[in-house]
C-alpha positions in Angstrom: 1.6 -24.4 0.6 4.0 -22.2 -1.3 6.5 -23.9 -3.5 9.3 -21.2 -3.8 12.7 -22.3 -5.0 16.0 -20.4 -4.4 19.6 -21.3 -5.3 22.3 -21.2 -2.7 23.6 -18.0 -4.3 20.2 -16.3 -4.1 19.8 -17.4 -0.4 23.1 -16.0 0.4 22.3 -12.6 -1.2 18.8 -11.9 0.0 18.8 -14.0 3.3 16.3 -16.3 4.8 14.1 -13.4 6.1 13.4 -12.2 2.6 12.6 -15.7 1.4 10.2 -16.1 4.3 8.5 -12.9 3.3 7.8 -14.3 -0.2 5.8 -17.2 1.4 3.3 -14.7 2.8 -0.2 -14.4 1.2 0.6 -10.9 0.1 3.0 -12.3 -2.6 0.8 -15.3 -3.6 0.1 -13.9 -7.0 2.8 -12.5 -9.3 3.7 -11.6 -12.8 6.4 -13.9 -14.1 9.6 -12.0 -14.7 10.4 -14.2 -17.8 7.2 -14.7 -19.7 5.1 -11.9 -18.2 2.1 -14.1 -17.5 0.5 -14.5 -14.1 1.6 -17.1 -11.6 0.9 -18.2 -8.0 3.5 -19.3 -5.4 1.5 -22.5 -4.7 2.9 -23.7 -8.1 6.6 -24.2 -8.6 8.2 -20.7 -8.5 11.8 -19.6 -8.9 13.3 -16.6 -7.2 15.1 -14.3 -9.6 17.3 -11.5 -8.3 18.1 -8.5 -10.5 21.2 -6.9 -9.0 21.8 -3.3 -10.0 24.5 -0.9 -8.9 22.9 0.1 -5.6 19.8 -2.0 -5.5 18.8 -5.7 -5.6 15.3 -6.4 -6.8 13.7 -9.8 -6.1 11.3 -11.1 -8.7 9.4 -14.3 -9.2 9.1 -16.6 -12.2 7.4 -19.8 -13.1 9.9 -22.6 -12.5 9.3 -23.9 -16.0 10.4 -20.5 -17.3 13.7 -20.2 -15.4 15.8 -21.7 -12.7 16.5 -19.5 -9.6 19.4 -17.2 -10.5 21.0 -13.8 -10.0 21.2 -11.4 -13.0 23.8 -8.7 -12.9 23.1 -5.2 -14.4 25.8 -2.5 -14.6 23.1 0.2 -14.3 20.8 1.9 -11.9 17.5 0.3 -11.1 14.8 1.0 -13.7 11.8 3.3 -13.0 9.3 1.5 -10.7 12.1 -0.6 -9.2 12.9 1.6 -6.3 11.5 4.3 -3.9 13.1 7.2 -5.7 11.2 6.6 -8.9 8.2 8.9 -8.1 6.5 5.8 -6.6 5.9 4.3 -10.0 4.2 1.0 -10.1 2.0 1.4 -7.1 -1.6 0.3 -6.6 -4.0 2.6 -4.9 -7.4 1.6 -3.3 -9.9 4.0 -1.7 -12.4 2.3 0.5 -14.5 2.7 3.7 -14.2 0.3 6.6 -16.1 -0.1 9.9 -14.3 -0.5 13.2 -15.4 -1.4 16.8 -13.6 1.7 18.2 -13.7 5.4 17.4 -13.8 6.6 14.8 -16.2 3.8 13.9 -16.1 4.5 10.2 -12.9 5.5 8.3 -12.1 6.4 4.7 -8.8 4.7 3.8 -6.4 5.1 1.0 -4.2 2.0 0.7 -1.0 2.1 -1.3 1.3 -0.7 -2.2 4.4 -1.1 -4.5 4.2 -3.8 -7.2 7.8 -4.5 -6.4 9.1 -4.4 -2.8 12.6 -3.1 -2.7 14.9 -3.8 0.2 18.5 -3.1 1.1 20.8 -4.8 3.6 23.1 -3.3 6.2 26.7 -4.5 6.6 25.4 -6.5 9.6 22.8 -8.2 7.4 19.7 -6.3 8.6 17.0 -6.1 6.0 15.5 -2.7 5.4 12.2 -2.2 3.5 12.9 0.8 1.4 9.3 1.9 1.0 8.7 1.9 4.7 12.1 3.6 5.4 11.2 6.4 3.0 7.7 7.1 4.4 8.9 6.9 8.0 11.6 9.4 7.2 8.9 11.8 5.9 6.8 11.5 9.0 4.5 8.5 8.8 4.5 6.0 11.6 4.4 2.2 11.9 0.9 0.9 12.4 1.0 -1.5 15.4 -2.4 -3.1 14.8 -4.9 -3.3 11.9 -7.5 -1.3 13.8 -5.1 1.4 15.0 -6.1 5.0 14.3 -3.0 6.9 13.3 -2.2 10.5 14.2 -2.1 13.4 11.8 1.0 13.6 9.7 2.2 17.2 9.5 2.9 18.4 6.0 1.3 15.5 4.2 -1.5 16.4 1.8 -3.9 14.4 -0.4 -5.1 16.3 -3.5 -8.0 15.0 -5.6 -7.9 16.6 -9.1 -10.9 14.5 -10.1 -12.9 11.4 -9.0 -10.5 9.0 -10.6 -7.0 10.2 -9.5 -5.1 11.5 -6.5 -1.8 13.2 -5.6 -0.2 12.4 -2.3 2.5 14.9 -1.4 5.1 14.8 1.4 6.3 17.7 3.6 9.3 18.7 1.4 7.0 19.1 -1.6 7.8 15.8 -3.2 5.2 13.4 -4.5 4.6 10.0 -2.8 1.9 9.0 -5.3 0.4 10.4 -8.4 -2.0 8.3 -10.4 -5.2 6.4 -10.7 -7.5 6.1 -7.8 -11.3 5.3 -8.1 -13.1 7.2 -5.4 -16.4 5.6 -4.3 -19.1 8.0 -3.2 -19.1 7.0 0.4 -15.3 7.5 0.7 -15.5 10.9 -1.0 -18.3 12.0 1.3 -16.4 11.1 4.4 -13.2 12.7 3.2 -15.1 15.9 2.2 -16.9 16.0 5.5 -13.7 15.8 7.7 -11.1 17.2 5.3 -8.9 14.2 5.9 -8.5 10.5 5.3 -6.4 7.6 6.7 -3.4 6.7 4.4 -1.8 3.3 4.8 1.3 2.2 2.9 3.2 -1.1 2.9 3.2 -4.7 2.0 -0.6 -5.3 2.2 -1.3 -7.9 -0.5 -3.3 -5.9 -3.0 -1.5 -7.6 -5.8 -1.8 -11.0 -4.3 -5.6 -11.1 -3.8 -8.1 -11.4 -6.6 -10.5 -8.4 -6.8 -13.5 -10.6 -6.0 -11.9 -11.5 -2.6 -11.3 -7.9 -1.5 -14.4 -7.7 0.7 -14.2 -5.7 4.0 -13.5 -8.6 6.2 -10.6 -9.8 4.0 -9.1 -6.3 3.9 -9.3 -6.1 7.7 -7.4 -9.4 7.8 -4.8 -8.2 5.3 -4.2 -5.0 7.3 -3.9 -6.9 10.6 -1.3 -9.3 9.0 0.7 -6.4 7.6 0.7 -4.6 10.9 1.8 -7.6 12.9 4.6 -8.2 10.4 5.8 -4.6 10.8 5.1 -4.0 7.1 2.5 -1.2 7.4 2.9 2.5 7.9 0.4 5.3 7.9 -1.1 8.5 9.1 -4.1 10.7 9.1 -3.6 13.0 6.1 -5.3 16.3 5.5 -7.2 16.8 2.2 -7.4 20.4 0.9 -10.8 21.4 -0.3 -9.5 22.5 -3.7 -6.7 21.5 -6.0 -4.1 24.1 -4.9 -1.3 22.7 -2.7 -1.5 24.3 0.7 -4.9 25.8 0.2 -8.0 25.0 2.3 -6.3 23.0 5.0 -8.2 22.8 8.2 -6.3 23.1 11.5 -5.8 19.9 13.5 -8.4 20.8 16.1 -11.0 21.3 13.4 -10.1 18.0 11.7 -10.5 16.2 15.0 -13.9 17.8 15.5 -15.0 16.9 12.0 -13.9 13.3 12.5 -15.9 13.0 15.8 -18.9 14.5 14.0 -18.9 12.6 10.8 -16.9 9.4 11.0 -19.5 7.2 12.7 -22.4 5.0 11.5 -25.4 7.1 10.4 -23.8 10.5 10.7 -24.4 11.3 7.1 -27.2 8.8 6.2 -29.6 11.7 5.5 -27.3 12.7 2.6 -27.5 9.3 1.0 -24.0 8.2 2.2 -23.7 4.5 2.4 -20.8 2.4 3.7 -20.1 -1.2 4.6 -19.5 -2.4 8.1 -16.7 -4.9 8.6 -19.3 -7.6 9.4 -21.3 -7.0 6.3 -19.4 -8.2 3.2 -21.6 -7.1 0.3 -19.1 -7.9 -2.4 -15.7 -6.8 -3.7 -14.7 -3.2 -2.8 -13.9 -0.7 -5.6 -10.3 -0.8 -6.8 -8.2 1.4 -9.0 -6.2 0.0 -11.9 -2.5 -0.4 -11.3 -0.3 2.4 -12.4 0.7 1.7 -16.0 4.3 2.5 -15.3 
């Protein structure tokens, strides 16, 4: 059971809903805000709030390093502390999962902020800033972990090389730019269809050891995030070269390619291999966290 400790002042500032969020498995592992060493919420953990001019950032610390408290900063939130910071401090994971419904095989790009930023309305409603930003730009909430999202107009995924990606939004901004290891099966499916499924939210990538990130566990994490209303996504077109706006297939062509290629055995002759959700063969590939 989580052992998360908050003072009365912290509870009043962030609310019981936010404290409840911290007890979820997605936040089980953390980097102590005081000593910088790893911790788990099953050990005594203090809630530390860094309150900036327009943003309050909730962090966790070993109880032995600090009591629960609020730290005031007469400054804007630092890079990586909010959604306007070029999405710094995100983790990206490219993987292929099997599903019972069509399309049976899907290449996914999972993205998650290291720090989840929220703001509160005058009425006390908690707003997840990451989800608010991507929903504003055209992504949609994912109602269930196995849901196949619709195509997001204007979103594009560029792949300069096999170890990095650039995810752009309709207004030309960048949602993510950084490391992303691209397994061969994932790259093959993305190339075949000219698209991939992008999912962004509080998934738990930072809270689960890499050795536990097998397909069945990732399915469970996505299901939990969807049920909690903490997952947004879309089908995103992937240009066939590195130039923004070049090589995009029309929606009808993308749909045809997905029907043709995103199912078991469709590309087996070309050496493409992917794991089904009921065949956990070991941890899935994972990119390193953004150094920022």
